[in-house]
N, C-alpha and C positions, 0 to 999 in steps of 0.2 A: 275871380273878378272885384275888379276897384269897386270902389261907392260911387262914382261917377260915370263908369257903365253899366251898374247896375240901375242904375236912375231911366240913363239913356233907356236901355232898353224894357223899362217898364213906360215909359214913356212910347214907345215904341209900340208897344203892345197895346197900351190904348189907344192910339190912335188907328191900328190896324180893327181891332174889335170898333168903334167908333165908325168906322168907312163900312163894315161887314154890317153894320145894322142901318145905317142911316142914308148909301147910295141904294140899295136896290129898290128902296121907297120909287124909283121912277122908273125900275125894269117893268119889261111886259114882262105875259106868261112865260115864254120862253126862257129869256134871260135867268127868272125865278128858277125854274127847273133845273137848267144847266148848274146853277149857285147849289142848292139842295142836293142836287147828286152829287156836286164835288165832295158837301159835307158829308151826305151820308158815303164817298167811297173813302173820306180821308179817314171815318171812323174805324173801317175794314181794314186801309192800311194801317192804321196805327196796330191793330192785333198782330199783322202780319211782323211788322217789326221790332215787335216787343219778341215773340216766337224766335225770329229769325234774328234780326240786327241788334237784339241784346242778349238773348240765350243762344243764338247761334245753332239754331235747329230748320233747317231748310224745310218747306212745307209748299206745295203746290196743291193745298184742298182747303185756301182759306175762301175760295170763291164758294164753295160746297156750302159753308157755314151759313154765308148771305145766303143762298137759296132755303137751307135749314131756317133761318128767322122767316125769310121773305112770306115764303111758305106755310109756317108756322101762324105765322100774323093773317096772312089770307083768308088761312080754315077759320081760324076762331074767330076772326072778326067777321067775316060773314055770316057767321053760324051767331048771332049776337053778346060775345067777349070783348068788353073794353080792352082797348087797346094794351095800357097798361097791364092788366094780365096774361096777355098774349103773351107781353115782353118777359114778365116771370117765369113764365112757363119753357120759354126759347131759351132763357138765360139758362135753365138748369140743363135741360138740353142737350144745347152747346158746350158746356162745361162738362160733363159726365162722357156726351161723346168726345172730345177735345181731351180729356183723360185720356179714356182709352187707346184713342189715337198715339197719343207718345209713348204708349209702351213699346212699339218698334225701335221707336229713337233709342230706349235704352240698349238694346242689340246692333243695328246697324246705324250709318252716319253717313253723310253726305249726298252724294247722290243715288244713294240705295235704298236713304231712308226720302229721297224727291219722290223714286218710283212709288213706295209704297203710301205715299198721301197720294200720289199722282192717281194709283187706284181708285184710293178713295173717293176722292173727286167725279171721277168718272162712274163709281156706283151709282154715287148717289144722282148723278144725273142722268142716269138708266133710271132709277126708282121716280124720281120726279118726272119722267116720261113715259113711264108705261106704267104706273101702279093709279090707275084712273079712277079706283075706287075713293081714292084718298087725295089727288089732284088734280081730275081733271084731263090730264094726260094733254095732249097738246093742245086742245083746246082752251088749257090756262083756265086761271080764277081772274073773273071779272067783278064789275062794281063790289070795291074794295071800300071799305068807307074812311074818309078823315076824322080823328079823335075830337074830342073837345078837352081841352087843356084848363082845368080851374073854372069849367062854365062857358070859357072864352073857344068856338067851331074855329076849325082849323084848314075849314073847306077851301077857302080861295087860298090861290100861290104865294102870297105874303107872308098869312099866320102859319102856314104849313114850311115854309122855310124859316120862321123865327125857332119855332120847332125844331128842325133839323141843325139850324147851329146852336139852338141852344142846349142838344143835345151831346154836340159836339164840343162845346164849351165843358161838361160836366164831362165825359170820356177825358178832356184833355188834363182837368185837374185832379182828376183820379190818375191817371198815368204819370203825370209828373211827380203826385206823391209817390207812386210806388215806385219809379226808378230809385226817386232820392230817398227810399228808405231800405230796409237791409236785405228785402227780397230782390231788388232792382240790383245791388252792388254783388250778391252770391248769383243773379241771372248773368251780369258782365264778367263775374267771373267765369264761371261757364262755361262762356265763349271762348274764353280768352283760351285756359288752362284745363278739362274736366279734370284728370287728374293731383293739377296742384291743389283745386279747390277740394279736392277730396281728402287731400292731405291736411288741409286748415279746417275741415270737419262741416264743410259743409254739404249736406243731405245732396247728391248731386241725380238721386235717381227721382227723390221729391220734387225737386226744382223744376227738372228735365219735364214731369207730368206738369206741373203747372203753369211753366209757359204757354205749353199747347194748350191749356183748359182756359184760363183768361183769355188768351188770342184767340179761341174758338169762339169766346163768349163774345167780342168784339165783333167778329165777324156778323154772328148770330145778331146780334143791336141794329149794325148796320142794314141787316135784311129786315127787322122789322120795321126801320123806319123808309125801307124801299117799297115794302108791298105798297101803302096808301101813298106814298108819291106820287106811283106811278096809276095805283088801283088797278093794275092788271098784272097778274105773273104769269108766265109761262116757263118751259125748261128751259129755251132756248137763251137768255142770259145768263143761267148756270153754268154754262158747259167749261170747260178746261181753259178757256178764251180769258174768262173772269179772274181767273188764278191766277193768269199771269200776268195778265194787266196789274192784277193787284201788285204782284213781288215786282214791275216794272214800274210803280209807282214807288216801291220802299229803295227799289236799288237808286235810281234818280235823283229821288229829293236825297236820299243819303243814308244808307241803312247804321241801323243803330243812330241816330241821331233823333233828337225829342219832335224837330220840324220837320225831317224827313218828310214822311209822309204828306202833310199838307201839299210841300214845295211839288211833292211829287204829283199827289192829285191835283194839284194845278195844271202842271205839265200833260197828265195823262185825258185830263177830263174838259180843260180850258183851252192849249194850245190850238189843237184842231179847229175849234169852234172861231179861237183869229185868226185862224188859215185858211177859211173857207173863200176868204176873196181872192184866192189864187186856184178857187175851182177845181177841176178834177186831178189838180198837182197837189192838191193842200196835204193828202196822206202822204203824198211822198214828204213831202218838205218836211212833215212832221217826222217820217223814221229818218231821214235825215239827220233832221236837227239833235232825236235821240243819238243818234248811233256816235255821231261827231261829239257828243257828251259824255259816254261814257266810254269814246279812248283817251280823250282830253284827261277824264277824271273819272277813273272805275268807282272811287269812293261817292258819286254825286256831286250834286249841286253845294251841299252843306260841305261835301269833303274839302273842294276849292278855298272854301271861305275859312275852314279850318286850317289847312295848308297855309293858306295867309296870314291868320292872327297866327300859328304856331311860329313863322320866320318872324313876325313882327316880336315877338315875346325873345327868340333867341338873337334877337340884333340888340334888343334893348338890355337882354343880360350880358353880352359881351362887352357892350360899351361900357354898363357900369363895372363890368369886371377890368376891362384895360383902363377907366378913370381909376379907380382902387388900387391897381399894381401901378400909375402912374403917381399917386399921392405917396404911396408907401415907397419908392424911387427915390423922390425929391425928398422925403424923412432922413432918409439913410444918408 
């Protein structure tokens, strides 16, 4: 990336962040709820993007880890625990469970692995629904308190939105560092060709387990934010549909792209709201838009941009090569 393009990207990022901070100040409660939900779902989708997009491991269990995080936060905070302590415990639980869930990936791949993670997602939904002694069953857990951050309460919608946005910013920075670290390059090598990666000395077993564990942790973090966002948790939101929605966010935004989950979550969370002017037809329009996009670009929205930039670079390289050849012929 040239210096000019890098500066342009930094300037655009600053404008987007400033817009996300300033513009919502004029939103009503529902608008702030939708934006907060976008931030929470983006964090969960980033975890799945790491597991699927970078490490190449199919998972239909991400929604279950969001549920683990949400129930963990709901149970602990309603019993007097601070949210930060609940977050720490959820991170440990999701990391351990995600690590254990990664073991089937060492034996099976592709749709076989999808069935394993699907079974885990179904199991967790049944636990949320049937283990009333822990989760209160179908009645759920209500009156979940919102935390204070450095002495500032987040009970109102706008401060809590800023908490979700700040959490998204921290997770994004952590993911940006991880993808550009040797770990990130090992994940991508594992995705492209596990045998070649192993021949280069990469411990494919360990990195497969780490991909599941870290991705699961991000799902748990999203769940910890989801519980005080809604202030009520019941089993229904954490069925298989949530895992499929997160999978769609990653694929539509662009699997294996850093900004893919941001755009995917925007399509999944915000686009249905923008299409409500169509009244009863808005879900049909939403589904049609997603289908057309995936037919035209299976690699998602950022895949279109990536193909365009690759074409530009190829044309520029061809022009330089032609110019150099013309100069060489003229010199002869």
